C-alpha positions in Angstrom: 213.9 38.3 49.0 214.2 35.1 46.8 213.7 35.5 43.1 210.9 33.0 43.0 209.1 34.8 45.8 209.5 38.1 44.0 208.2 36.7 40.7 205.3 35.1 42.4 204.4 38.3 44.2 204.5 40.2 40.9 202.5 37.6 39.1 199.8 37.6 41.9 199.6 41.3 41.9 199.4 41.5 38.2 196.5 39.0 38.1 194.9 40.9 41.0 195.0 44.2 39.2 193.7 42.5 36.0 190.7 41.2 38.0 190.1 44.7 39.5 190.3 46.3 36.0 187.7 43.7 34.8 185.2 44.8 37.4 184.7 48.6 37.0 181.2 48.4 38.6 182.7 47.1 41.9 185.4 49.7 41.9 182.9 52.4 41.2 180.5 51.2 43.9 183.3 51.3 46.5 184.6 54.6 45.4 181.0 56.1 45.5 180.6 54.8 49.0 183.8 56.6 50.2 182.7 59.8 48.3 179.2 59.8 50.2 181.1 59.1 53.4 183.4 62.0 52.7 180.6 64.3 52.0 178.8 63.3 55.1 181.9 64.0 57.3 182.5 67.4 55.5 178.9 68.7 56.2 179.7 69.9 59.7 182.9 71.6 58.4 181.0 73.3 55.6 178.3 74.5 58.0 181.0 75.9 60.3 182.8 77.6 57.3 179.5 79.1 56.2 178.6 80.4 59.6 182.1 81.9 60.0 182.3 83.7 56.6 178.7 84.4 55.5 178.3 87.7 57.4 181.7 89.0 56.9 182.5 91.4 54.0 186.1 90.5 54.1 185.1 87.1 52.8 183.8 88.5 49.5 187.3 88.4 48.2 187.3 84.6 48.3 184.5 84.5 45.6 186.9 86.0 43.1 190.0 84.1 44.1 190.6 81.6 46.7 193.5 82.1 49.1 194.4 79.7 51.9 196.3 82.4 53.7 193.3 84.8 53.5 191.0 82.2 54.8 193.3 81.5 57.8 193.4 85.3 58.6 189.7 85.5 58.3 189.0 82.6 60.8 191.6 83.3 63.3 189.2 85.2 65.6 186.4 82.7 65.2 185.4 81.2 68.5 183.9 78.0 67.2 185.3 74.8 68.6 186.9 73.7 65.3 189.0 71.0 66.8 186.1 69.3 68.5 184.2 69.4 65.2 187.1 67.8 63.4 187.6 65.2 66.2 183.9 64.3 66.1 183.8 64.0 62.4 186.9 61.8 62.2 185.7 59.5 65.1 182.2 59.2 63.5 183.8 58.4 60.1 186.2 55.7 61.5 183.2 54.1 63.4 181.1 53.9 60.3 184.0 52.6 58.2 184.7 49.9 60.6 181.1 48.6 60.6 180.7 48.8 56.8 184.2 47.5 55.7 183.1 43.8 56.4 180.4 44.2 53.7 182.6 45.8 51.2 185.5 43.4 51.6 183.1 40.3 51.5 181.5 41.7 48.4 184.9 42.4 46.8 186.2 38.9 47.4 183.0 37.2 46.3 183.0 39.3 43.1 186.6 38.8 42.4 186.4 35.0 42.8 183.5 34.5 40.5 182.6 37.2 38.1 179.4 35.4 37.0 177.6 36.2 40.4 174.9 38.8 40.3 174.3 41.5 42.9 171.9 39.3 44.8 174.4 36.5 45.2 177.2 38.9 46.2 174.9 40.6 48.7 173.9 37.2 50.2 177.5 36.1 50.6 178.5 39.4 52.1 175.6 39.2 54.6 176.4 35.7 55.5 180.1 36.6 56.2 179.5 39.9 58.0 180.0 39.0 61.7 182.9 36.7 61.1 184.5 39.3 58.9 184.0 42.0 61.5 185.6 39.9 64.2 188.6 39.2 62.0 189.0 42.9 61.1 188.8 44.0 64.8 191.3 41.3 65.9 193.6 41.5 62.9 193.9 45.2 62.6 193.9 45.8 66.4 196.7 43.3 66.8 198.7 44.8 63.8 198.6 48.3 65.4 199.4 46.9 68.9 202.3 44.7 67.5 203.6 47.5 65.4 203.7 49.9 68.5 205.4 47.2 70.6 208.0 46.4 67.9 208.7 50.1 67.6 209.2 50.4 71.3 211.5 47.5 71.5 213.5 48.7 68.5 213.8 52.1 70.1 215.2 50.5 73.3 217.6 48.4 71.4 218.7 51.4 69.1 219.1 53.7 72.1 223.0 53.6 72.0 223.0 54.4 68.3 220.4 57.2 68.8 222.4 58.8 71.7 225.9 58.3 70.2 228.2 61.0 69.0 227.5 60.1 65.4 225.7 63.0 63.9 223.2 60.9 61.8 223.0 58.2 64.4 219.6 59.4 65.7 218.3 59.6 62.1 219.3 56.0 61.3 217.8 54.8 64.6 214.5 56.5 63.7 214.5 54.9 60.2 215.3 51.4 61.6 212.6 51.8 64.2 210.0 52.8 61.5 211.0 49.9 59.3 210.6 47.4 62.1 207.2 48.7 62.9 206.2 48.7 59.3 207.5 45.2 58.8 205.3 43.9 61.7 202.3 45.8 60.7 202.4 44.7 57.1 202.7 41.0 58.0 199.7 41.2 60.5 197.6 43.3 58.1 198.3 40.8 55.4 197.4 38.0 57.8 194.1 39.5 58.5 193.4 39.7 54.6 194.4 36.1 54.3 192.1 35.1 57.1 189.3 37.0 55.2 190.1 35.1 52.0 189.9 31.7 54.0 186.5 32.6 55.4 185.2 33.6 52.0 186.5 30.4 50.5 185.1 28.2 53.3 188.5 26.9 54.3 188.1 27.9 58.0 184.9 27.5 60.1 185.4 30.4 62.4 187.1 33.8 62.7 189.8 32.8 65.2 190.8 29.7 63.4 190.9 31.7 60.1 193.1 34.5 61.7 195.5 32.0 63.2 195.8 30.3 59.7 196.3 33.7 58.1 199.1 34.5 60.5 200.7 31.2 59.9 200.6 31.8 56.1 202.0 35.4 56.4 204.8 34.2 58.7 205.7 31.1 56.7 205.7 33.0 53.4 207.1 36.4 54.3 208.8 36.9 50.9 205.6 36.5 49.0 203.6 38.6 51.5 206.1 41.4 51.6 206.5 41.3 47.9 202.9 41.9 47.2 202.6 44.7 49.6 205.8 46.3 48.6 204.8 46.2 44.9 201.5 47.7 45.7 203.4 50.3 47.8 205.6 51.2 44.8 202.5 51.8 42.7 200.9 53.8 45.4 204.0 56.0 45.6 204.0 56.5 41.9 200.3 57.5 42.1 201.0 60.0 44.8 203.9 61.4 42.8 201.6 61.9 39.7 198.8 63.4 41.8 201.3 65.9 43.4 202.7 66.9 40.1 199.3 67.4 38.6 198.2 69.4 41.6 201.2 71.7 41.1 200.4 72.1 37.5 196.8 72.9 38.0 197.6 75.3 40.9 199.9 77.3 38.6 197.4 77.3 35.8 194.4 78.3 38.0 196.0 81.5 39.4 194.0 83.7 37.2 190.8 81.3 37.1 187.7 81.9 39.1 187.4 80.2 42.4 184.6 77.9 41.2 186.7 76.5 38.4 189.8 76.2 40.6 188.0 74.3 43.3 186.1 72.2 40.8 189.4 71.1 39.1 190.9 70.3 42.4 187.9 68.2 43.4 188.1 66.3 40.1 191.7 65.7 40.4 191.4 64.5 44.1 188.5 62.1 43.2 190.6 60.7 40.3 193.3 59.9 42.8 190.8 58.3 45.2 189.3 56.2 42.4 192.7 54.9 41.4 193.5 54.2 45.0 190.3 52.2 45.4 191.2 50.2 42.2 194.7 49.5 43.8 193.1 48.3 47.0 190.8 45.9 45.2 193.7 44.7 43.2 195.7 44.0 46.4 192.8 42.0 47.9 192.5 40.1 44.6 196.3 39.5 44.6 196.2 38.1 48.2 193.3 35.9 47.3 195.2 34.6 44.3 198.3 33.9 46.5 196.2 32.2 49.2 194.4 30.1 46.7 197.6 29.0 45.1 199.3 28.2 48.4 196.2 26.1 49.3 196.3 24.1 46.0 200.1 23.4 46.4 199.5 22.2 50.0 196.7 19.9 48.9 198.8 18.5 46.1 201.7 17.8 48.4 199.5 16.5 51.2 196.5 14.9 49.7 193.5 14.4 51.9 192.2 10.8 51.9 188.6 12.1 52.6 188.8 14.3 49.5 187.3 12.4 46.5 189.5 14.4 44.1 192.6 12.8 45.6 191.3 9.2 45.3 192.6 6.9 42.5 190.4 6.6 39.5 188.0 3.6 39.7 188.9 1.0 37.2 192.6 2.0 36.9 195.1 -0.7 36.4 196.9 -1.7 39.6 200.2 -3.3 39.3 200.7 -6.1 41.7 204.0 -6.3 43.5 206.5 -8.9 42.4 206.6 -11.9 44.8 210.1 -12.7 45.9 209.4 -16.2 47.0 206.9 -18.8 45.7 205.1 -21.1 47.9 206.3 -24.6 48.1 204.1 -27.2 46.3 201.8 -29.1 48.5 202.4 -32.8 48.8 199.8 -35.0 47.3 197.6 -36.5 49.9 197.5 -40.2 49.7 
C-alpha cells in the first residue's frame, strides 16, 4: 500500500473516530437498539431454559454456582427443539436488522455530517432516504457475499495443486490464500456499499443503482485508501477483542467463589461494554468513509470543474488580461 494512501486512510479513520466520540447520544441510541433486539431474540431461549430447569431439583445447584458443564448435563435429556428455536430466533433477528439498518445508517450519516441537526431533522432525513438505502444495502451486501463466495471458489480451484501437493503445509497456505482472496473482494464491495450510502445522503447520486455503481468505482479506483481504512478498523477491533477476552478470563477466575447473580451480572456488563465500543467503532468507520468520499469528491471537482457550478465560475469584475497581438492591422488608406 502506498504511503500517501496509508496516511490518508489513518487520517480519515482518526477524523471518523473523533466524530463518533463527539456524538455519544448517537452511539448510545444505536447500542440501545441492539440491546433491545438482543433481549427480544433471547426471550424464547430464556423461556425454554426456564421450562427445562424450573421443575428439576438438580438445577438448584446453579443458583449457588453457575457451571456450563452442569447445565449441559442437565439439558441433555430435554426433548425441546432447541435447534429450531435458535434458527427461528436468528432468522427473525436478521430480518428485523435488515429492515431497520437503513434508518440507523441514514441517521448516523446525517448526524455525522452536521452535528447541529436536531432529532426531527435527522429523522426526516432518515425517512426520506429509507427505500434507496434499503435497496443499496440489499444489492451491495448481497453482491459482496456472492462475489466473495465466487472468489473463494475460483481461488480454491487455482490453488488445488498447492493444496494437494506433497508439501505438508501446502493445504494450510492454500486455505489462507483462499480466505484472503475472499476477504479482499468482500471488503471492497462492502466498502462500495458504504460509499454508495454516503453519496445518497450527500445528494450526489439520484438513485440507488447509480450510487452503487459510483461506490464500486470509488472502491476499485482507490483500493489503497479503502483497504487502509478497513484494515485499520480491523486492527482496532482485534485489539478490542483481545482486551475483552483478557478481561473475561480475569473476571472468570475472580468469580469462582462469587454467587451466580454477581458472576452473570459482571459478565453481562463486560459484554455490553464490548458491544458499546464495537458500536462506536462502526460509527467511526462510517464517518471515516464519509470523510474519504467527501474529500475524493472535492478533489475531483477541483481537477475537473463543472461549468454549470457557480462556485467554479470566475469572479465578476476580475481583471482579464487580453492576449498580446502578434500582428497589427495595416493602416487604411485615406479615401480621396
